[in-house]
Backbone as CSV, one residue per row, in Angstrom:
resi,resn,N_x,N_y,N_z,CA_x,CA_y,CA_z,C_x,C_y,C_z
1,UNK,223.106,135.958,19.079,223.142,135.044,20.112,222.596,133.519,19.454
2,UNK,223.305,132.541,19.846,222.849,131.232,19.238,221.671,130.818,19.401
3,UNK,221.295,130.175,18.215,219.873,129.610,18.154,219.480,128.897,19.490
4,UNK,220.517,127.961,19.735,220.665,127.066,20.769,220.278,127.648,22.341
5,UNK,220.793,128.922,22.439,220.595,129.623,23.452,219.319,130.375,23.590
6,UNK,218.896,130.640,22.792,217.736,131.279,22.380,216.434,130.158,22.730
7,UNK,216.619,129.039,22.235,215.564,127.980,22.252,215.500,127.657,23.881
8,UNK,216.948,127.502,24.344,216.788,127.157,26.027,216.332,128.343,26.975
9,UNK,216.728,129.397,26.637,215.819,130.502,27.488,214.274,130.250,27.226
10,UNK,213.686,130.198,26.014,212.515,130.083,25.965,212.036,128.802,26.693
11,UNK,212.650,127.503,26.577,212.232,126.526,27.304,212.234,126.968,28.833
12,UNK,213.160,127.313,29.514,213.481,127.560,30.796,212.161,128.446,31.107
13,UNK,211.939,129.492,30.341,210.755,130.337,30.953,209.369,129.607,30.677
14,UNK,209.258,128.893,29.584,207.744,128.158,29.656,207.808,127.011,30.820
15,UNK,208.993,126.328,31.256,208.718,125.505,32.482,208.594,126.184,33.665
16,UNK,209.227,127.393,33.998,208.835,127.993,34.928,207.451,128.492,35.107
17,UNK,206.830,129.036,33.684,205.505,129.310,33.932,204.348,128.358,34.157
18,UNK,204.873,127.123,33.622,204.103,125.731,33.975,203.722,125.650,34.980
19,UNK,204.791,125.584,36.222,204.940,125.448,37.514,204.497,126.748,38.651
20,UNK,204.318,127.745,37.631,203.899,129.095,38.705,202.222,128.885,38.253
21,UNK,201.592,129.345,39.896,200.217,129.317,39.735,199.433,130.642,38.957
22,UNK,200.203,131.508,38.520,199.879,132.800,37.877,199.341,132.268,36.671
23,UNK,199.608,131.476,35.732,199.524,131.320,34.550,198.656,129.993,34.376
24,UNK,197.690,129.776,33.516,197.113,128.637,33.199,198.071,127.771,32.170
25,UNK,197.640,126.775,32.154,198.675,125.627,31.158,198.407,126.116,29.899
26,UNK,197.087,126.133,29.533,196.741,126.521,27.803,197.511,127.817,27.639
27,UNK,197.366,128.952,28.339,198.145,129.962,28.014,199.528,130.060,27.965
28,UNK,200.188,128.987,28.618,201.440,128.896,28.698,202.147,128.361,27.149
29,UNK,201.256,127.230,26.764,201.252,126.422,25.487,201.400,127.489,24.479
30,UNK,200.277,128.513,24.246,200.183,129.555,23.441,201.208,130.624,23.456
31,UNK,201.857,131.073,24.770,202.722,131.658,24.687,204.169,131.021,24.504
32,UNK,204.226,130.018,24.371,205.520,129.121,24.088,205.493,128.973,22.489
33,UNK,204.399,128.660,22.208,204.222,128.596,20.577,204.694,129.754,19.836
34,UNK,203.876,130.928,20.237,204.189,132.049,19.784,205.759,132.520,20.115
35,UNK,206.285,132.344,21.180,207.697,132.669,21.099,208.645,131.969,19.988
36,UNK,208.409,130.844,20.053,208.985,129.905,19.042,208.845,130.251,17.941
37,UNK,207.799,130.503,17.330,207.262,131.228,16.061,208.021,132.582,15.761
38,UNK,207.972,133.430,16.957,208.750,134.667,16.495,210.124,134.676,16.553
39,UNK,210.583,133.702,17.181,212.170,133.342,17.293,212.439,132.556,15.885
40,UNK,211.719,132.041,14.965,212.313,131.735,13.928,212.198,130.215,13.691
41,UNK,212.148,129.492,14.927,211.966,127.987,15.130,211.071,127.456,14.394
42,UNK,209.810,127.880,14.325,208.717,127.315,13.868,208.413,128.380,12.740
43,UNK,207.704,127.894,11.488,206.891,128.554,10.531,205.807,129.185,10.951
44,UNK,205.693,130.442,11.190,204.517,131.279,11.899,203.105,130.603,11.181
45,UNK,202.801,130.223,9.827,201.898,129.949,9.251,201.352,128.703,9.653
46,UNK,202.376,128.004,10.325,202.197,126.544,10.614,202.434,126.239,12.208
47,UNK,202.408,127.120,12.823,202.764,127.137,14.352,201.443,126.621,15.119
48,UNK,200.200,126.877,14.398,198.990,126.505,15.270,198.133,125.327,14.545
49,UNK,198.835,125.085,13.450,198.302,123.920,12.836,198.205,122.539,13.555
50,UNK,199.112,122.665,14.204,199.049,121.174,14.920,198.159,121.198,16.200
51,UNK,197.390,122.060,16.549,196.427,122.078,17.704,195.197,121.388,16.824
52,UNK,195.309,121.043,15.620,194.016,120.778,15.289,193.964,119.314,15.012
53,UNK,195.262,118.585,15.132,195.106,117.241,15.015,194.206,116.341,15.799
54,UNK,193.772,115.086,15.692,192.900,114.713,16.311,193.161,113.953,17.599
55,UNK,194.435,113.821,17.843,195.032,113.269,19.274,194.753,114.582,20.189
56,UNK,195.103,115.579,19.822,195.144,117.074,20.564,193.629,117.149,21.084
57,UNK,192.519,117.149,19.904,191.413,117.438,20.156,190.755,116.207,21.440
58,UNK,191.280,114.808,21.236,190.798,113.979,22.136,191.371,114.283,23.586
59,UNK,192.631,114.566,23.650,193.184,115.210,24.784,192.613,116.430,25.324
60,UNK,192.116,117.162,24.689,191.340,118.261,25.553,190.001,117.648,25.874
61,UNK,189.262,117.019,25.083,187.908,116.448,25.593,188.170,115.499,27.047
62,UNK,189.376,114.864,27.058,189.648,113.984,28.060,190.013,114.891,29.275
63,UNK,190.513,115.917,29.011,190.805,116.797,30.313,189.347,117.618,30.786
64,UNK,188.388,117.815,29.844,187.457,118.305,30.244,186.572,117.620,31.256
65,UNK,186.397,116.007,30.729,185.460,115.047,30.959,186.496,114.800,32.664
66,UNK,187.590,114.717,32.607,188.445,114.539,33.866,188.217,115.343,35.002
67,UNK,188.284,116.738,34.105,188.178,117.676,35.486,186.721,117.827,35.862
68,UNK,185.657,117.147,35.294,184.351,117.216,35.772,184.075,116.106,36.949
69,UNK,185.127,115.305,36.842,184.621,114.167,37.768,185.457,114.197,39.225
70,UNK,186.015,115.629,39.232,186.601,115.804,40.540,186.460,116.993,41.068
71,UNK,185.193,117.394,40.640,184.403,118.809,41.133,183.812,118.220,42.370
72,UNK,183.939,118.966,43.924,183.313,118.604,44.637,181.773,119.103,44.844
73,UNK,181.008,118.021,45.292,179.672,118.588,45.095,179.174,119.141,46.521
């Protein structure tokens, strides 16, 4: 099978899981990263090294603070 078809299948599955209420967005991100790593599109050693950048840490912190602002009292 062509690598383009495999990556398109992974992308379609990840998009479907993003809109499914069964999966959390963080789990979908990890599943998508693992799938791309196992398919050989990402080096397995560096697949999760991108999660440690300062912009990702900032975005996670903003999601936590933003989520707390909308909790009903």
